[in-house]
KEVOTI-550745 format. One record per atom (N, C-alpha, C, O, CB): residue in three letters; residue number from 1; atom name; x, y, z. Coordinates in pm, whole numbers. Atoms other than C-alpha are relative to their C-alpha. Glycine has a CB too. Example, Ala and Ser with C-alpha at 12.3 -4.5 7.8 and 13.67 -1.06 7.14 Angstrom:
<nodes>
{rest Ala; nr 1; atom N; east 89; north -119; up 0}
{rest Ala; nr 1; atom CA; east 1230; north -450; up 780}
{rest Ala; nr 1; atom C; east 90; north 120; up 0}
{rest Ala; nr 1; atom O; east 194; north 118; up 66}
{rest Ala; nr 1; atom CB; east -99; north 3; up 125}
{rest Ser; nr 2; atom N; east -82; north -119; up -6}
{rest Ser; nr 2; atom CA; east 1367; north -106; up 714}
{rest Ser; nr 2; atom C; east -77; north 109; up 73}
{rest Ser; nr 2; atom O; east -26; north 220; up 90}
{rest Ser; nr 2; atom CB; east 41; north 46; up -142}
</nodes>
This chain:
<nodes>
{rest Met; nr 1; atom N; east -57; north 17; up -131}
{rest Met; nr 1; atom CA; east -390; north 674; up 392}
{rest Met; nr 1; atom C; east -15; north 131; up 74}
{rest Met; nr 1; atom O; east 18; north 238; up 23}
{rest Met; nr 1; atom CB; east 149; north -45; up -10}
{rest Val; nr 2; atom N; east 16; north -117; up -86}
{rest Val; nr 2; atom CA; east -470; north 912; up 675}
{rest Val; nr 2; atom C; east 85; north -22; up 124}
{rest Val; nr 2; atom O; east 74; north -126; up 190}
{rest Val; nr 2; atom CB; east -151; north 24; up 38}
{rest Val; nr 3; atom N; east -86; north 7; up -118}
{rest Val; nr 3; atom CA; east -216; north 978; up 948}
{rest Val; nr 3; atom C; east -17; north 130; up 78}
{rest Val; nr 3; atom O; east -6; north 238; up 21}
{rest Val; nr 3; atom CB; east 151; north -24; up -39}
{rest Asp; nr 4; atom N; east 13; north -119; up -84}
{rest Asp; nr 4; atom CA; east -274; north 1215; up 1239}
{rest Asp; nr 4; atom C; east 44; north -35; up 140}
{rest Asp; nr 4; atom O; east 27; north -149; up 184}
{rest Asp; nr 4; atom CB; east -146; north 53; up -1}
{rest Asp; nr 5; atom N; east -49; north 27; up -135}
{rest Asp; nr 5; atom CA; east -126; north 1250; up 1586}
{rest Asp; nr 5; atom C; east -103; north 31; up 108}
{rest Asp; nr 5; atom O; east -75; north 8; up 226}
{rest Asp; nr 5; atom CB; east 124; north 80; up 24}
{rest Glu; nr 6; atom N; east 104; north -32; up -97}
{rest Glu; nr 6; atom CA; east -450; north 1363; up 1756}
{rest Glu; nr 6; atom C; east -104; north -112; up 5}
{rest Glu; nr 6; atom O; east -165; north -146; up -97}
{rest Glu; nr 6; atom CB; east -67; north 135; up -34}
{rest Ala; nr 7; atom N; east 94; north 112; up -16}
{rest Ala; nr 7; atom CA; east -669; north 1084; up 1896}
{rest Ala; nr 7; atom C; east -142; north 40; up -42}
{rest Ala; nr 7; atom O; east -212; north -41; up -102}
{rest Ala; nr 7; atom CB; east 0; north -49; up 144}
{rest Leu; nr 8; atom N; east 134; north -44; up 35}
{rest Leu; nr 8; atom CA; east -988; north 1288; up 1850}
{rest Leu; nr 8; atom C; east -18; north 7; up -152}
{rest Leu; nr 8; atom O; east -123; north -33; up -204}
{rest Leu; nr 8; atom CB; east -30; north 137; up 62}
{rest Val; nr 9; atom N; east 5; north -8; up 146}
{rest Val; nr 9; atom CA; east -912; north 1352; up 1483}
{rest Val; nr 9; atom C; east -2; north -141; up -59}
{rest Val; nr 9; atom O; east -81; north -169; up -150}
{rest Val; nr 9; atom CB; east 120; north 80; up -56}
{rest Arg; nr 10; atom N; east -3; north 138; up 50}
{rest Arg; nr 10; atom CA; east -826; north 985; up 1425}
{rest Arg; nr 10; atom C; east -134; north -69; up 20}
{rest Arg; nr 10; atom O; east -183; north -137; up -70}
{rest Arg; nr 10; atom CB; east 110; north -79; up 70}
{rest Ser; nr 11; atom N; east 129; north 66; up -26}
{rest Ser; nr 11; atom CA; east -1147; north 867; up 1589}
{rest Ser; nr 11; atom C; east -110; north 58; up -88}
{rest Ser; nr 11; atom O; east -200; north -15; up -130}
{rest Ser; nr 11; atom CB; east -39; north 13; up 147}
{rest Gly; nr 12; atom N; east 98; north -62; up 89}
{rest Gly; nr 12; atom CA; east -1350; north 1116; up 1385}
{rest Gly; nr 12; atom C; east 11; north -53; up -142}
{rest Gly; nr 12; atom O; east -90; north -86; up -205}
{rest Gly; nr 12; atom CB; east 16; north 152; up 0}
{rest Phe; nr 13; atom N; east -21; north 57; up 134}
{rest Phe; nr 13; atom CA; east -1196; north 998; up 1058}
{rest Phe; nr 13; atom C; east -48; north -144; up -5}
{rest Phe; nr 13; atom O; east -113; north -186; up -100}
{rest Phe; nr 13; atom CB; east 149; north 9; up -39}
{rest Lys; nr 14; atom N; east 38; north 141; up -3}
{rest Lys; nr 14; atom CA; east -1248; north 637; up 1160}
{rest Lys; nr 14; atom C; east -152; north -15; up -3}
{rest Lys; nr 14; atom O; east -205; north -99; up -75}
{rest Lys; nr 14; atom CB; east 58; north -70; up 125}
{rest Leu; nr 15; atom N; east 147; north 4; up -4}
{rest Leu; nr 15; atom CA; east -1616; north 699; up 1238}
{rest Leu; nr 15; atom C; east -60; north 32; up -137}
{rest Leu; nr 15; atom O; east -150; north -38; up -183}
{rest Leu; nr 15; atom CB; east -53; north 100; up 104}
{rest Ile; nr 16; atom N; east 52; north -41; up 131}
{rest Ile; nr 16; atom CA; east -1678; north 876; up 908}
{rest Ile; nr 16; atom C; east 32; north -103; up -107}
{rest Ile; nr 16; atom O; east -55; north -141; up -185}
{rest Ile; nr 16; atom CB; east 57; north 136; up -41}
{rest Leu; nr 17; atom N; east -42; north 93; up 105}
{rest Leu; nr 17; atom CA; east -1479; north 635; up 692}
{rest Leu; nr 17; atom C; east -61; north -139; up 16}
{rest Leu; nr 17; atom O; east -86; north -206; up -84}
{rest Leu; nr 17; atom CB; east 150; north -11; up -1}
{rest Asn; nr 18; atom N; east 64; north 130; up -22}
{rest Asn; nr 18; atom CA; east -1628; north 322; up 853}
{rest Asn; nr 18; atom C; east -142; north -3; up -54}
{rest Asn; nr 18; atom O; east -194; north -110; up -85}
{rest Asn; nr 18; atom CB; east 0; north -33; up 147}
{rest Ala; nr 19; atom N; east 137; north -7; up 52}
{rest Ala; nr 19; atom CA; east -1970; north 441; up 734}
{rest Ala; nr 19; atom C; east -5; north -27; up -150}
{rest Ala; nr 19; atom O; east -110; north -63; up -203}
{rest Ala; nr 19; atom CB; east -61; north 137; up 31}
{rest Ala; nr 20; atom N; east -5; north 23; up 145}
{rest Ala; nr 20; atom CA; east -1859; north 408; up 371}
{rest Ala; nr 20; atom C; east 20; north -149; up -27}
{rest Ala; nr 20; atom O; east 106; north -213; up 33}
{rest Ala; nr 20; atom CB; east 115; north 82; up -67}
{rest Glu; nr 21; atom N; east -7; north 143; up 29}
{rest Glu; nr 21; atom CA; east -1913; north 62; up 226}
{rest Glu; nr 21; atom C; east 124; north -39; up -81}
{rest Glu; nr 21; atom O; east 168; north -153; up -74}
{rest Glu; nr 21; atom CB; east -123; north -44; up -73}
{rest Asp; nr 22; atom N; east -111; north 33; up 89}
{rest Asp; nr 22; atom CA; east -1623; north 84; up -20}
{rest Asp; nr 22; atom C; east 137; north 43; up 54}
{rest Asp; nr 22; atom O; east 233; north 52; up -21}
{rest Asp; nr 22; atom CB; east -22; north 64; up -134}
{rest Ile; nr 23; atom N; east -126; north -40; up -63}
{rest Ile; nr 23; atom CA; east -1353; north 195; up 227}
{rest Ile; nr 23; atom C; east 31; north -95; up 114}
{rest Ile; nr 23; atom O; east -54; north -124; up 198}
{rest Ile; nr 23; atom CB; east -6; north 147; up 51}
{rest Glu; nr 24; atom N; east -45; north 88; up -108}
{rest Glu; nr 24; atom CA; east -1154; north -37; up 451}
{rest Glu; nr 24; atom C; east 84; north 81; up 97}
{rest Glu; nr 24; atom O; east 178; north 150; up 56}
{rest Glu; nr 24; atom CB; east 80; north -123; up -55}
{rest Val; nr 25; atom N; east -73; north -74; up -102}
{rest Val; nr 25; atom CA; east -1030; north 110; up 777}
{rest Val; nr 25; atom C; east 81; north -99; up 83}
{rest Val; nr 25; atom O; east 27; north -196; up 135}
{rest Val; nr 25; atom CB; east -96; north 84; up 90}
{rest Ser; nr 26; atom N; east -84; north 78; up -90}
{rest Ser; nr 26; atom CA; east -736; north -41; up 961}
{rest Ser; nr 26; atom C; east 82; north 99; up 82}
{rest Ser; nr 26; atom O; east 114; north 209; up 35}
{rest Ser; nr 26; atom CB; east 92; north -101; up -78}
{rest Thr; nr 27; atom N; east -74; north -91; up -87}
{rest Thr; nr 27; atom CA; east -545; north 111; up 1248}
{rest Thr; nr 27; atom C; east 133; north -62; up 39}
{rest Thr; nr 27; atom O; east 148; north -184; up 45}
{rest Thr; nr 27; atom CB; east -82; north 33; up 126}
{rest Ala; nr 28; atom N; east -133; north 41; up -42}
{rest Ala; nr 28; atom CA; east -184; north 94; up 1354}
{rest Ala; nr 28; atom C; east 15; north 25; up 149}
{rest Ala; nr 28; atom O; east -60; north 105; up 206}
{rest Ala; nr 28; atom CB; east 110; north 76; up -81}
{rest Pro; nr 29; atom N; east -23; north -26; up -142}
{rest Pro; nr 29; atom CA; east -53; north 80; up 1709}
{rest Pro; nr 29; atom C; east 36; north 146; up 24}
{rest Pro; nr 29; atom O; east 98; north 211; up -61}
{rest Pro; nr 29; atom CB; east 113; north -92; up 53}
{rest Gln; nr 30; atom N; east -29; north -139; up -35}
{rest Gln; nr 30; atom CA; east -27; north 416; up 1881}
{rest Gln; nr 30; atom C; east 148; north 15; up 34}
{rest Gln; nr 30; atom O; east 208; north -74; up 94}
{rest Gln; nr 30; atom CB; east -88; north 46; up 119}
{rest Thr; nr 31; atom N; east -142; north -26; up -28}
{rest Thr; nr 31; atom CA; east 319; north 569; up 1902}
{rest Thr; nr 31; atom C; east 21; north 149; up 12}
{rest Thr; nr 31; atom O; east -58; north 228; up -39}
{rest Thr; nr 31; atom CB; east 90; north -60; up -112}
{rest Arg; nr 32; atom N; east -33; north -143; up -12}
{rest Arg; nr 32; atom CA; east 477; north 900; up 1992}
{rest Arg; nr 32; atom C; east 97; north 43; up -109}
{rest Arg; nr 32; atom O; east 128; north 162; up -121}
{rest Arg; nr 32; atom CB; east 60; north 29; up 137}
{rest Ser; nr 33; atom N; east -96; north -30; up 105}
{rest Ser; nr 33; atom CA; east 717; north 878; up 1700}
{rest Ser; nr 33; atom C; east -68; north 4; up -135}
{rest Ser; nr 33; atom O; east -166; north -67; up -157}
{rest Ser; nr 33; atom CB; east 112; north -104; up 0}
{rest Glu; nr 34; atom N; east 56; north -5; up 135}
{rest Glu; nr 34; atom CA; east 643; north 970; up 1340}
{rest Glu; nr 34; atom C; east 56; north -112; up -88}
{rest Glu; nr 34; atom O; east 4; north -135; up -197}
{rest Glu; nr 34; atom CB; east 28; north 136; up -64}
{rest Arg; nr 35; atom N; east -65; north 102; up 83}
{rest Arg; nr 35; atom CA; east 865; north 689; up 1214}
{rest Arg; nr 35; atom C; east -92; north -112; up -46}
{rest Arg; nr 35; atom O; east -88; north -148; up -163}
{rest Arg; nr 35; atom CB; east 115; north -58; up 74}
{rest Pro; nr 36; atom N; east 90; north 106; up 50}
{rest Pro; nr 36; atom CA; east 599; north 413; up 1205}
{rest Pro; nr 36; atom C; east -94; north 51; up -108}
{rest Pro; nr 36; atom O; east -122; north -22; up -203}
{rest Pro; nr 36; atom CB; east -80; north -59; up 116}
{rest Ala; nr 37; atom N; east 89; north -56; up 102}
{rest Ala; nr 37; atom CA; east 367; north 640; up 1008}
{rest Ala; nr 37; atom C; east 75; north 20; up -131}
{rest Ala; nr 37; atom O; east 22; north -10; up -238}
{rest Ala; nr 37; atom CB; east -60; north 133; up 47}
{rest Met; nr 38; atom N; east -78; north -22; up 122}
{rest Met; nr 38; atom CA; east 640; north 731; up 763}
{rest Met; nr 38; atom C; east 38; north -134; up -65}
{rest Met; nr 38; atom O; east 44; north -145; up -187}
{rest Met; nr 38; atom CB; east 128; north 81; up 33}
{rest Ala; nr 39; atom N; east -30; north 133; up 54}
{rest Ala; nr 39; atom CA; east 733; north 362; up 726}
{rest Ala; nr 39; atom C; east -123; north -55; up -72}
{rest Ala; nr 39; atom O; east -110; north -118; up -177}
{rest Ala; nr 39; atom CB; east 45; north -96; up 113}
{rest Ala; nr 40; atom N; east 123; north 46; up 64}
{rest Ala; nr 40; atom CA; east 368; north 283; up 646}
{rest Ala; nr 40; atom C; east -21; north 70; up -133}
{rest Ala; nr 40; atom O; east -63; north 7; up -230}
{rest Ala; nr 40; atom CB; east -121; north 23; up 92}
{rest Val; nr 41; atom N; east 13; north -74; up 125}
{rest Val; nr 41; atom CA; east 362; north 556; up 382}
{rest Val; nr 41; atom C; east 98; north -55; up -104}
{rest Val; nr 41; atom O; east 61; north -74; up -220}
{rest Val; nr 41; atom CB; east 24; north 152; up 23}
{rest Ala; nr 42; atom N; east -100; north 53; up 93}
{rest Ala; nr 42; atom CA; east 684; north 424; up 225}
{rest Ala; nr 42; atom C; east -42; north -138; up -50}
{rest Ala; nr 42; atom O; east -28; north -168; up -168}
{rest Ala; nr 42; atom CB; east 138; north -8; up 68}
{rest Trp; nr 43; atom N; east 46; north 133; up 40}
{rest Trp; nr 43; atom CA; east 545; north 69; up 225}
{rest Trp; nr 43; atom C; east -114; north 10; up -100}
{rest Trp; nr 43; atom O; east -116; north -62; up -200}
{rest Trp; nr 43; atom CB; east -43; north -81; up 123}
{rest Phe; nr 44; atom N; east 115; north -16; up 89}
{rest Phe; nr 44; atom CA; east 220; north 184; up 63}
{rest Phe; nr 44; atom C; east 44; north 49; up -137}
{rest Phe; nr 44; atom O; east -1; north -2; up -239}
{rest Phe; nr 44; atom CB; east -103; north 96; up 60}
{rest Arg; nr 45; atom N; east -49; north -53; up 128}
{rest Arg; nr 45; atom CA; east 400; north 384; up -204}
{rest Arg; nr 45; atom C; east 75; north -105; up -79}
{rest Arg; nr 45; atom O; east 61; north -112; up -201}
{rest Arg; nr 45; atom CB; east 89; north 121; up 24}
{rest Ala; nr 46; atom N; east -75; north 104; up 68}
{rest Ala; nr 46; atom CA; east 630; north 94; up -285}
{rest Ala; nr 46; atom C; east -95; north -102; up -62}
{rest Ala; nr 46; atom O; east -68; north -153; up -170}
{rest Ala; nr 46; atom CB; east 98; north -69; up 96}
{rest Gly; nr 47; atom N; east 97; north 96; up 52}
{rest Gly; nr 47; atom CA; east 330; north -134; up -332}
{rest Gly; nr 47; atom C; east -80; north 50; up -117}
{rest Gly; nr 47; atom O; east -126; north -29; up -199}
{rest Gly; nr 47; atom CB; east -94; north -39; up 107}
{rest Thr; nr 48; atom N; east 78; north -56; up 111}
{rest Thr; nr 48; atom CA; east 156; north 102; up -570}
{rest Thr; nr 48; atom C; east 83; north 15; up -126}
{rest Thr; nr 48; atom O; east 28; north 42; up -233}
{rest Thr; nr 48; atom CB; east -58; north 135; up 40}
{rest Arg; nr 49; atom N; east -86; north -11; up 117}
{rest Arg; nr 49; atom CA; east 457; north 112; up -803}
{rest Arg; nr 49; atom C; east 14; north -129; up -80}
{rest Arg; nr 49; atom O; east 73; north -130; up -188}
{rest Arg; nr 49; atom CB; east 136; north 46; up 42}
{rest Arg; nr 50; atom N; east -15; north 131; up 67}
{rest Arg; nr 50; atom CA; east 432; north -255; up -898}
{rest Arg; nr 50; atom C; east -72; north -4; up -130}
{rest Arg; nr 50; atom O; east -69; north -107; up -198}
{rest Arg; nr 50; atom CB; east -51; north -110; up 87}
</nodes>
């Protein structure tokens, strides 16, 4: 999971990662708060503990 608040950095990561065949890129809605990103991290971590 990659989280960054700079649009240029996000678009650069997306461009690079989309070129890889074994990586799936999905994006979340843009927000000014860190809470949605932290919620996504918590959700991902909870899913990996199963």
